[in-house]
N, C-alpha and C positions, 0 to 999 in steps of 0.2 A: 897396393896402393891403400893410405887411409883416407877417411872423409875429408880431412883438410885438404890433402892433396888434390882430390876431386874436385873440391870446391875452387880451388886457385886454377886449376886447368878449364873449369868451366867459365871462368871470367875471361878467357882469351876470346876474341872476336870470332877465331874458327872453329872453336870446339862446340860441340853439342851438351845437351842435358844431359849429366850422368844418370844412367840408369842403375838404381840400386835396389835392393830388397828392402821394403819397408818393416820397421821393427813391430813386433808382435803387439805392443800397445797402440801402435798407430791402427794396425789392422781392426783389433778388438774394439778400439774407439769408433771407428767408421761402421763397423758391423753393428753393434750395438746401438748406435744412432739411428741407422736405417731400420733396424728390427723393431726398437720401442716406438718409433715414429708410427708404424703400422699396427703393431700390437695394441698400444694404448688407444690409438684411433678407433681400432675395432670395439674395445670395452667401451669407450666413451660414447661409440654410436648407439649401442644397445641400452646403456643406462642414462645417457643425457641427451640423446638424439643428435649430436653434435662434435663429430669426430676432432674436428680443428681446435676444439679445446684443449684435448689431450696434446696436441702438435704445438700449440702455444707454449702450454706449461712446461713440454720437454725442451722446448727451445731456450727457455729461461733456464732450466736447471743445466743444461749442456753448455750453454753459452756464458756470455761474460757476467750476466746479473747475478748468477748464483754460485756454481761450482768451477766455472770457467775450464770445463773439460775440452772444448773445442779451441784449438790455438787459432790466432786472430786473422792468419791467412786462410784458413778454413771456413771461418765466418765470412769472409769477403767472398770466397768462391762460391758458398752456399747461398748467399744473398744474390749473386748473378743468376745461379740455377733456379732460385728459388721465384725470382722474378719472370725467368723463363716460364716456369711453371704457370704463374699468373697471367701471362699472355697466352697460355695453351688454353686456361680455363675460360678467358673472354672471348677468345677464338672458338672455342667449342660452343660457347652460349650463343655467338652469332650464327653458327651452323644449324644449331636446333631451334633457332627462333623461326616463328611463323611470319613470314615477310608481309601477307595480306593483312592479319591482324595488327601487326606493327603500324601500318601506315593508316590504318581505320581508327586506330585508338592512340595517335600521336598527340592531338590536343589534350587529352585526359593525362597522358604520360607527363606533357610539359608542365600542366597544371600541378600534378602530384610533386614533380621534381621542384617547382617553385616554392611550393609550400614547405617540402623539406629543407629548403634552403634557408629561407625567411624566417621560419618559426625557431630554430636553434640559434640563428643569429641574433633575433630580438630578445629571447631569453637569455643569451649570453650576455648583452649590455645589459639586460635589467638585474641580473644577479651580480655580475663581475664589478660593475662600476658602482652600483648600488650598496649592494650588500657586501662585498669585498674591498672596496676601494681602489681598485684597479683602474689605470689609466684608460681613456677609450680605446686607442690604438692597440693596447695590449688585450682589452676585450674582444676587439674586431679580430684579431689574430686567433684567438682560441674559439671564438665563434666560427671562424673560417675553417679551423680543422676539424670541429665537430659538426659543422653542415654537410661535409662530404659523405658519401656511403660506398662501402667497400662492396664492388659490384663481385669482385672475386670471392669474397666470403659468403655472399648471398648466393652466388651461383653454386660453390661448392657446398653448401648447406643443401641446397635443393637437391643436387645430383646425390649427395649422401643418403637423403631421406628418400629418392625415387628408387636407388639401388637396393636399399635395405628394409622397404616398407613392405610389411607382410598382411596390413590391414586386417588384424585379427577379429575387430569389432565390427567390420564392414558387412559380413554376410547376412545379420538380420536387417540391416538398413537396405541391402540390396534387394533382399526377398520383398520386404514391405515395399519398396518404392516399385519394384517390378509388378507387384500386385496391383499397385495404384495405377500403373500405366496401363495393365490389361483392362482394370475396370474402366478407365478414361475412354480408351481406344474404341472398346466394345466390338462392333462390327465393321470397322472401317476399312477392313482388307486385311487379308492374312498374309503372313510373310513365307516365301516358299523356302523349304529345306529339303535335304535329301534324305530319305530313310533308308534302312538296312537293304531294301531291295534295289536302290538306285531310283526309284521313282519319286517324283516331286510329291511332297507332303507340305501341309499348311500348319504353321504353329506360330501365333502371336506371342504366346507363353515364352518361347525359346528366343524371340527376337526381343522381347521386352528384357529378359534377364541378360541376354548378350548386350545390349545397349548400356544398361546399368553397369555390367562387369567392366567394361572396357574404360578403364580409368585413363584420362589422358596424361600425357607427359607435361609437368607442371611448366615448364618453359615454354611450350606450344598451345597452352590455353590462352584466354582473353587476358585474365588477370596476371598471370605470369609473364605475358609480353607487356603489358603496363609496368609491371614491377622493374623487368629487365632494361626498357627503355628510359624509365625514370631514374634509375641507378645510374646508367652511363651518362645521361645529361648532367646528374650531379658530380659525376668524375670529371667531365668537361669542365664545368665551372669551378669545382676545386683546383684544376690546373691552372685556371685564369689567376684565381685567388693567390694560388701559391707563387706564380710569377709576379704578382702585385705586390706581395709582401716586402721583398727586398728594395722595391722602389719607394715603398712608403717609409722604410727605414731610412733610405738614404736622404728623403726630402725633410727629415727631421734635422739634419746636419747642412742641408743645402735648399735654398729657395730660387735658386735661378731658373729661368724660362727652360734652359735646356733640359733640367732634370724633370720638369713638368712635362715637356713633349717626350722624353723617354719614358716616363712613367703612361703617358696616353698611348704610346705605340706598345708598351709592355701589356697594357690591358687589352688593346683591340687585337693584337697579333695572335694569340690563341683563339679568341672568339672567331675571327675572320677565317682562320685557317680550318679549324673545324666546320665552320658553316659551308665555305667552298668545298672540303671535301664530301661533306653530307649531301651536296647539291651536285657536283661533279659525277660521283661515284654512280649513282642510279642511271644517269644519263650515259655516261661511257658503258655501262653494264648492258643497258637496254639496247644500244644503236651499234655498239663495236664488239664487247667482249662475247655477249651471246649469239649473235651472227655468226662471230668467228669459230665459236665453239661449235655451233651446229651446223656449220657450211660442210655439205656433203656428209654430214653426220661424223665428222672426224673425231669430235669429243666422245660420242658413243662407241666408236669403233676402238677407242683405246683404253678409256674409262670404264668400260662394262665388261665382263667376262665373254669369252667367246661362245657363240650360240650355233646351233646347226644352220639357222638361215644367214648368219652374219660371221664374216671372219674377224679375226681380231689385229689390229694394227696393220702392219704391211706383211704379216705371214699368211701363208697359204692354209686352208683348211684342214689340211693333213698334218701341220706340224703339232709340237705340243705347248706351243706358246698360247697365252690368252686364259690362263687359269685366273681364279679370284686373286690370287697373290701377286700375279703381274699386273692385273687391273688396279690392285690396291696401291702397287708401288708407284703406277703412273699418278694415280690420285694423291699420294702423299708428296711426290715431286711436285705437282701443281700447287699443292696446299702450301709447300715450303716456299715457292717462289712468290705467290701471291701475298702470302702473309710478309714475307721479308719486304716486298714492295710496298704495301700500305704501311707497315709501322715505319719504313724508313721514309716515307713521304710525311706521315704524321710527326715524325722526329724533327726533320729538318725544316719544316713550315711552322713550327711552334705549337702544333696540337698535341694530344696525348697519344702516346704510344698503344695504351688499352683501347682508344677510341679507334685508331687506325686496325687493331686486332679484331675488333667487334665488326666493323665494316668489312673487312676481308671475309668473316666467316657469312656474312649476309650476302655478299656478292658470290661467293661460291654456292651457296644454297640456292639464288637464284639462277645460276648458270645451268646447275644440273637438272633444272626440272623441265622435262619433257614437253615440247610443244603438243598441243592437243590435236589429235587427228580425228575426224570426224567419224571415219571408218573402224575406229580402234575401239575395242570394247575396254571398260573401265579396269578390268582384271589385268587385262594387258598394259595398260597406263600405269597402272601401279608397280607392275613387275619391272617396268623399264624404270621407273624412279628409284626402286630399291636397288637395282644394280648400278645405278649411275650415283647414288647417294654419297656424298663427301661425308655426311655424318656418320654413316655406317662404316665407311673405310677408316675414318678417324678412331672410331670405336674399338675397330679390330687391332689397329696398327700402334696409333700413338696413345690411345686411351689408356691402356695398362701403365706405360711410363708416366702418364700424367698422375694416375691413381694413387701410385705406389711410390713414386719418386719425386718428381717435380713438385707436385701440390702439397705433399707434408712438408719437404723443405721449405716451401714458402712460408706456410704458416708458423714453422719453427724460426725463421729467419725474422718473424715479426717478433717473436716471443724473445729473442736475445736482444732486439733492440729496445726493450721496456727496461727503465733502470729501477728494478723491482725494490732494491734495497732502501732505496732513497724515498720511496712511497709511504714509508710507514711513520713518519713523523705525525703526531696528533694533529696539528692544524691543517696539514696537506691532507691527512686521510678523511676528516669530516667535510672539508670543503670539496675535495674530489668526489666523494660517494654523494654529496647533494647536487654538486653541478652534473655528475652523471645520471642522476634521477630527473633532473630537467632535461638534459639531452635525450634522454629516452622519450620523454613526454613530448619534445619537440618533433621527434620522426614518427611518433604514432599519430600526430597530427596529419600525416601523408594520407592516412585514411579517409579523412574528410573528405576530400574531392570524390572519391569512391562512392560515398554516402550519397552526395549531392547528384553525381551523375546517376547513380541507380534511382533516384527518385525522379529526375527530370527528363530523362530520355526516353524517346518513343517507344525503342524495341523493347527496354525494360518493362515500359509500363503495358504494353500489349501483351508480352510473354507472361506477366505474373497476372494478369486481369482474366487471359484464357484459362490459365493454369487454376484460377480461383472459380471461374464460372464451372469448368468441368467438374472441379472436386465438389461444388455445391450441389451439381446436378446428380453426381454419382452418390452422395452421402445421404442417408434416410434419416439419421439420428439428428434430432433437433437441438440446437445449443447456438451459442454466440459465435459469428462469424466475423474474422479480421476485415477490416475495410482494405481496400486495395493500397492506400497509402502505407497504413501500418504493416501490411504483407510486404511491401517493397522495402520497406525500411528495415523489418527484421531479416530479409533475404541478403541485404547488403551488408549486414554486420560482420559477416565472417569473411568475406572478400576483403573489406575495408581493414579488419584486424589482421589478416595476413600481410597485406601490403605493408600496414604502419609498422608491424612487428619485423619483417623481414628487412625493412630500410634502417634499422637500428645499427647493425655493424657498421663501424668505422673502417678499421683496419688498416691498410698500407696508406691510403691516401690522407687520411688524418694524422698518421705519424710524420707523414712526409711534410706536410705543411707545418706540424708543431715542430720539427727540427728545424726547418728554414727559418720559420718566426723567433726560435730560441738562439740559434747560432749565426743570424744573419747570412745564411748561404744562399746562393744563386740557384737556379733549375740545375745547372750543371755540377753542382757539388762544390764549387769553388766558394770562398769566403769573400764576402763583399766588404766595402770601405766602413760601413756602419755597424753598429751593435744590432742584435735582434730586438724584436718588440716584446718578446716574451720574457718576462724575469725568470729566476729558477723556481720561485714558487708557482707563479703562473704556469710555467711549463709542466710542473709536476702534477698540479690540479688538471691540467689539460689532459695529461698521460693516464691519470687515473680515470676519468671520464671515458677516453678512447678504449682503454683495456676492459672496462666494465661493460661497456656498451659492444665490444668485439665478443665479449664472452655471453653476455645475456642474449644478444640478438640470434645467434644460431640456434642457442637451445630452445628458445621460447618457439622459433619457427619451426623446428624439427616436431615438438609437440603438437601444434596447431596442423601441422600438415597430417601428421600420423593419426591423430585423434578426430579431427573435423575436416578431413580432405573432401570428402563428398559434400560438405556444405559450402565449401571455400570455392569450388568449381562447378556449383549447381548453377542452372539456367544459363543466361548469356553470358557469364563469366567464364563456362567452360570452354 
């Protein structure tokens, strides 16, 4: 039976999909695409400190913009798989977020997010209307696309740097800072360590070096938490603007009161739903989900491996059930159910699916934290937390799929959504590059609230003044000493630069808003009644800015983290 007969047979209602052997070109195309995604990413990680740049480029080569090797139906399928990878990246970011730091620094995160929205919007109006002569609504649409931040790109860049960082230049800094701590602490009290004979010894030198050498995971530091929460706020606001643009386009052709009411509801709905999710989730997690998880230690009995003093699940102590893989399967099942529930609620209420994924990760991270027992030692508490950790289970099970399959496909799908050949017209080229430069500056301004916060907050002042006093007492060499204000200002520059540079990436949210503004699409992907707000030239200029920002942001983030990470997380920002 030939292919045509199989195709006609498959069109009948009772038939199934015909299983046939794929052709060799099809197999080689899929194999080479997945292989080069990971191979080129590893090379770009070493050379550019940003592997996703290679994935974007390969997506343009294999996709419709350049070679067109991938069929259109493959691009559609990869778009779905890639967005699933984005959801996984955001979900993992929620799992690894320090919840206490998130709540304590929420005002600063909101201040940073608002700065990252208002500054690009203001610069867009200034350049596009006054310089390029675009209409105000077109400038608004372009500014809306460039005011967003790609949380997925930012987290992927941080994960890449954290996994591949070797810190080759940190040894001298570690020794120097260790010696400073030893000099400052003096005889404040030694730290007990165990020597070769098993007896307790005292070594402040070992404790100092151990403290400095233990570099924290960036997402769990204070500055990393501020960055992540500010980026997710930008994504939610970007969703609101994306829903607002079709209504603005329809208002140009209709001035009835009904259209104004629809526009008001379109604007309020995503904000209201996101706010309700953010308020209801912690209340339900605190008073419903967490008590249910720890009721008679049901959650620990299923999610932690079997121990000598505790059985696993419903099994007896003598069975083979309860290994780490069995516990991981239960935790993965819980993660899938919770993630599906959160993104479904977010989708049907008009909020962002990515916001729902982030809240799902935060919720599971909070549920798995063991309740503090007064008679339990700190080591036992940490062991329980490690065995119950959803983040560790995710890294063992879904992490490799995300790292090598889903996340690379996501960034490749961004690449083949860029109209690469149309970007090289001379007028579009210089206007796009200039606009991209302004948009980079607009996101760099996000670091200014960090500087202001560092100078004005009480904890930073006391920390720096204590460090300056200790240093002046331990130093015998005369010389000029920085004032506390200048010292605080200098210490805040690296964290501020880190936040500003990491917020430059636009990625998927910017492309989504630009496509909606160009084609007059609704959030569901259907065409509206009115034309889009962006002209062809404005759309291509906007794409230039999104592309350059998405390339420059991860590269510069990787450089600053690998070379000056110990300055970024120093003091209260660690």
